[in-house]
N, C-alpha and C positions, 0 to 999 in steps of 0.2 A: 506494499499498499504505499503510496506517496506522501513523503512527511505534507503536513498542511504546515503554516505560518506559525499555528497556535499549538501544535505540540512538536518543538523542536528536540531532538535528542540532547540527554543530559550531556555529552561532551562540546555541543555547543553552549549550554547554560551555566556551565561554570568559568571559560572564559570571558561571557560578558558581565557577567558577578565580579570578578577580580578586577578587570576594568572602569566597571561601574566605580567600586571601593578605591581606586586608584586615583580618577576624577575628583571623588569627593575628599579627599585626604589632602588631595592637593590644592583644593579651592580653601583651606582649611590653613591657617600659622602653624609654622611648626611649634613641635609640642605644646598644642590649644585641644581641648576639649569643647564636645558640645556645653552649651548653657546646663542641662540638667545633669550630665557627667559631671562636670565641675562644681555645679552647686551642692550638690549631692552628695560628695565625698570632702565638704570643708567641714572642720571642727565646727559644733555648737558650741554655746558656752552660756551657763548658766550661774548668775553672781548676785550671789546672796549678802547681804549687808545687813546686822544686828546692831541696833544701836544701844552706845555704850556697853561693849563687852568687852570687861576686862582678860588679859591677855590670859591669866591661870584659872580661870572659869571655866575648866573643861576637863572632863574625864582625862582625856589622852595628858590634858597638862601635869596629871598628877594631883586631881582635886581631892580631900578629903572625904568628903561625902555625895558632892551636886554629881549625878548619873547623867551623863550624854552619850548614849549607845550610840545614837545614829552618827553623832557629830566625831564619835570618838572610830567608826567604820569607815569614815571619810575620810579621816588621818589613817587608819589600817590599809586602806585601797588606794592611798594618794600619797602625799607629804606634806608635812604640818611645817609650818617656816618658823623657827623660833626667833628671830630676832626682827619681828616687824614692827613699825611705827606708825603712824601720823605725823604728819608734820605741823598742825593744829590739832589740840584736844580739844573741838568743839564741834557742834554736830554740824551746823551749816558748813563752816568754813570747809571739813573734813571732806564732806559729800562733794562739796566745788573741787577739792583737788582732786577727788575718785573719778571724775567725770570728764577734769580740761587736763589734768597729770600738772598742774601749775601751784607753786607754793600760791601761799594767799594775796601775801603781799604785790601778786602778777593778776591772781583770778578777782580780787578786792570784795569777796566775800569774806568779812570779820566778824560777824558777829550773826544772830537766828534771825534778825528783822529786815536783811536787804536783798534785795532780790540779784540775780548772776546778771552780771552787763549783758546783752542779747547778741553783742558782737562774736560771744565767747564760743568756740567751737567745741561743743561733747563727744565724746570720741564714738559712740553709737552713730553719729552721723555717719562717721566713716565706717561703718559696720553697714547701712543701711544702704549708704554707696557701692559698698562688696557683694549688696546681692541678700544681704540676712534682713528676714523678720523679724523686729526688735517690740521689746512690752517691755513698761516701766508699768510696776505694781507694789504700792504702798505708800512710805512716807518720802516725800520729797523736801519739806521743810525747807526750804529758801524762798524770802518773800514772806513772810508772813504767814496773811491767809490767800496766798496762790495756790490753788490746786491744780489749775487748768493744763492743757496738753503742753508738752513741751517737745522742744526739736530731737531731733533723732530718734523719734517712739513711734511707734503704728498704731502701738494701741498701749493705752494709760489707764489705768485705774489709779486715785490717790486720793487726798484729801488735805483739808487745811489742817496748817498748821502743825498741831503734834497731834490731832483726832481725841480719840480715848479708847481705851479698851474695849470698854462695855458701851452700848448706846444708850444703856441705863444708867453710867455713871457708877455701877453698882461695884464695892470694891477696892474702894479709892478713899485714901486718907485726907488729902488736899487736891486743891485744884491746882496743876500747874499752869505756867502762862503759856499761852495759845492753845490751852484744850479747847476742841471743838466737838458740836455734839451733829454737825450738820449733814452726817452721810457722807457718800464716796462720790467724787466726781469718776465718771466712768465714759470715755473718751467725749468729752464736756456737759455729761449728760449727769443732773442731780439723782443719786441711787442712796434707795434709805441702803445704811449700815443694821447685819442681823442678827449678828452675833459675837464671840470675842476675838479683835482684829487682828493676831495671829494667826488663827484657825483661817479665816474669813482670808486674808490674805494669800492663804495657800489654796484654799479655793479657786480662788480666780485663778492663781499661777498656771494650776492643774486645768481650769477648762480652755486657757489661751493653750496651752500646753496639746492639748487632745485636738485641736482644731486646725493647725498648722498643714500647710502641703509640703507633704514630707518630698518633694523633689525642690529645697530652699532650704538652709540652713535658717538656724534660727539664735537669737541673742536676748535672755529673758533677765532683767534687772530685780529681784526681790529684795524690797527694802522695805524691814521692818520699823514697826515701830516700836514692838518690846527689843530691850527692855529697858526705856525710857522712865525712868522716873515720873509722876508717882508710881512704883511697880505693883501692878494687880496680876497676881497670877492667873491664869485659867481654874477656874470652879474644881474642875477635876485634880488638879494640883496642890490648893490650898490647904496650906499648915503640915506638907509632906514633912517640912524640915524643922518642923516645930521645936523641935527638942534637940537642934543640932548647935554647938557654939561657933563663933567667929573667930574664923583660921586665921584672923591678920591682929597681930599686937597693935593694939594703938599706945605710941610712947608719950610719955608724960611731957607738959611744957619742961621743966628742969632736964629733962634727955635733950631737948629741940637746944634747949641754949646751951649747955654742957656741950652740944656736938657743931655749936656753930651755925643752927638753922637761921635763917634772916628775920630778923622781927617780923617782914608782912605777914611770912609764913605762920610765925605762931600767935601773932594777931587776927587772923583766918580763922584760929581756932575758935574763937567767938563771934560766930558771922554766919550766914545763911549759909556757907560753903566749908562751917567746920563741925567737929563732933560733938561742941559742946553745945550749937544752937541752928543745929541743919533743920534746912528749910523754915528757920524762924521756927520752929516746932518747942515750948518747953519741955516736951516731956520726950524729946527723939532721942533716937537707940539705935545707933548703927547696926549692932547686932538682929537689932528686927528690918531692919530696911535689907540688911545682907539677905537673911533666909529669905525674903518676901521675894526679891533679886532672882534668885537661885531658882525661887519656884516658879518666876515667870517664862526663865531660860529652857524650862522642861517643854514647854509651846514648842517655843522655836525650834528645838532638839526632835518634836512630835514631826514638824514640818518640813524640814531636810528628809528625814525617814519616807515619807509622802513625795517628795518630789523624787527622789532617787527612783521610788516604786514606780512611779508615773513615767520616770523617761522609758525604765526596763520594761512598761508595758506600749511604747508607741515605738520600742526596737531603736533608741536613741544614746541608750548608756554607752556603747562602747564609741561611742563617736561623740561624747559631749562632755566639754572641760566645765568642773564643777567647782565654781570657787566661793568660798566662806570667810566672811570679814567683819570685824570690829568697828564701827566708826570712829571709836576712840576707847578708852579704857573708863576706871570710875573706880576711884576712890572711896573708901569705909573705914577712914580713921587713920590711913596711910599719913604719916606725918601732920596726924589730926585734923586732918582736912577730910570732906567728903568732895563728892560732884567729881568734876573733871577742871579744863584749863593747865592746867602745870605740867610742867617737862619732865615730873618726876614719871617711874618705870608706871607705878600703878596707873596714872592719867593718861599717856602715850600709846604705851606698849598695847598690842592689839593679839588676837587672836588670828590667825591666814592657815585657811586650808586649801591646797589644793590636788584635784583629782580628776585622772585624765588617762584611761587606761591604755596602755602601749607606748603615753608620752611621758608623763610626769609617773616617776618609780614610785613604789607601791612600797607602802611602811617603811619609809624615809623619815628622816628630820633635816630639813634644812636650814642653817645657821648665818648664813649671808645676809647682807643689812638691805632692806627693801623697804618699801614706804607704800604710801597709799597715793603719791604722786605717780609710780610707778604700775596702778593697776592699767590707764590705761594705754602705756605704751605696749605692755608685755600682753594682753588680749590682741590687741591687736596684729601681731607679730603671729601670735599663738593661730589667729585665723588668715594668715598670710594677706590682710590688708593693707592699704596705704596707711603708710604712719602718719601722724600729726607733728606740725611745724610748732613753732611757738609753745614749747612743751618745756618742761624742767627735769622730768621725771626721766627715768632711763627701762626698756623694758628686762626683765629678767627671766624669760622663758629657755631660752638656749641654757643658763648654767642651772636652771632647776631642772629640766631635761635632763640633763647630764651628769647630775648629783654631785655639782661640783661648785661650790662656793667661792673660790679660790680667786674669779675674776671681780668678786667684791670684796674683795678682804681689806682694800686699801680706802673704800668710799665712806664717804662722811658725811651725814644730813644735813640740814639745819632745821630746827625746829622754831617756832612762831605764835606768839601769840599775842594779842592787842588789847590794851583795858577799852573796857565796856562800862560805860557809864550806870545800866543796870546791875551790873555787879563790880563794884567798887574793890573787892577783896582782892585780886590778883592781879599785877601790875603789866605791862607792855613786857614780856620777855624774848628772849632769844635763845637758842641754847644748839650747842654743835651737840651730835651724837656718831659716834662709831668709836668701835676696839675698846679698850678697858676703862677710857675715861670718859667722862660727861660735864661738859662745864654750862654753865647755864649765867645768862648777864640778865638783870633786871633794868629797866631803861624807867627813867625820871624819879627817883628812888633815894632817898638816903638811907642805904642798906648793903649790905654785903653781895656778893656775887657769891658762883658756887661752882664746886670741883668735886667729884664722886669718883670712887675707883670702884665700879660696881664687880669689880671679880672679889675684893674683900668685903664692901659692902653695898650687897645686893637692894635693902632697904634704903640707900643715899640718908644716912641717918650723922654720916660724919663730914663737916665739910673742910674741906682739906685748902680752900681759895686761897687762905693765911700761911699754911705751912712751906717754909724757906725749902723744903726740898724739890717743890712740886712748881717755883715759881716759873723755869723756863717752859714749863709745859703750860701753865696758865697764859702767858704770855705767846705761846707759840698758837693755842688755841684761840685763843681773842684773835690774833691775825687771821687764822682760818675763817671765823666766824664772819670776819671783815669781809673777806676773798668773795666767801661765797655772797655775801648779801648783795656786793655789786657786780659778781659775774651774773648772777638772777635778777638784778634791774632792783633791788629791796633796799637802795637807801634811802629811801621817804618813809615815813611812817603814814602809813593811810588812815585817812577820816571818815565818817560818815556822821551823818546828823543823829541825834539823838532820838530810839524808837523803843516803846518798848516802857514795862513798868521798873521802878527801882526797888535795892534791897541793901540799904547799908545798913540796918541795924547788928547793935549787940546789948548781948545780956544781960543786968544790973548784976546776976548775983552769980557769972562763969567767971571763965577764967580770966585776967586782970589785962589791961595791955601790956604788951612787951615793951620790955629796957631798950638801949643800946648795949651792944656788947661792951667786955671791957675795955677792948683793944682802940674803942673810938676815944678813949679818952687819953687825952695826952696835955701836959702842959706846957709843950711849944712843939711846932712842929718834928715830928720824928725824921731821923736820918734816911734819907732816900735808899728805896733799894739798889744793888748796881745793875 
């Protein structure tokens, strides 16, 4: 039977297929893949930010009673970064540094009441440009009552200011400034809050993950309200740690004086941010607050477990980078203080976990010095996206994946905090982190600077600033501080107009005002040091 055009033998079909493939391949740039192929293979990212999570409140960090099984599992299957810091220990400035990769003196978000400059670029915009599906879910907290959708995010769920743990406010002992009961903003529409905020934000995150286009990579930024004060645990966790002691030793004022700790620190003890008069509550007890803080973390840990299960259910677990971080630490009597803002370890050091199967080593600890300003460049490198310009941070993706911190061995970080009229207890501070010693410089005060040996004095209670054997080191670290400020355009103190309430009060029956240290008293000018 003669061959028809519709029934050619196989020996003719094979060459035609090969010829077609050759033509298609020739038309494609060398090394390129189809859009579907290239996008589907790119690394997804889930970034989970927890409010006020101090570095040692984690089972994996050796906590004596706090149970965080899901975070511990994340650390066991990934890497725990043990030298992670923020460069400003305050919610809004820290969050702005994460989004922009910049120090606060460059992005100019220096308090919790002012908006981000609309001309600043957020790294999720670069992920969008690279083809990523992006979502922000949770606490925005830049610009006071602003919860409108922001650039860089296709999907948006947020709330005004601090929002609230429960829509009816139950469980709280005081109303935090910027607490709101307006519900949620979901893609520009006002939506009722139905339950406990930590669980509800996780619900929204799961819903978004379950409706994604599987042929495109995704970036989820889940920003928890928890565990910001006033700490309110989920009802199922309330009271779990009622019998646990405070695992933090609160030093006496005499101990601080003997250690050469500055007057401003000792005076802050009797203030809104001090262990004596915390939040200006007459019956404030750091131990009670600490227990409620730990109980509030339990729902965050539950949420991490739920998200990991969700990633498995959508077949994305093996191709997703999961990052967990605190936006700053928190003090519970350390140095006689509560809250944050200071450059001390309890305030500025944060938990940081990286999990990415086959890329980030499992069960490792990484001691390279990293910071919030490094998150943006690290994520962009991990996702093979275009790097940002005008950035102060640096990517640590390659050293992390190679489990080799040596490229960061000589790194120095700049810390900065700018005095707020709302909370006048903490002065403008600059500090240098890196290596064994920490140098802290206070600005605009008649008071001492600070130098600590973190190896022999991890609690930072022995100020070495006047020790003769450390004067060369003090001078060197002071020079380094000014070099970093000059190199990063930080030679001017940013100023913003006053916003929000003020809390300047002291308790009449608590610790008296501190006096000058003995070495400030001289009958004539002492000889200058060589």
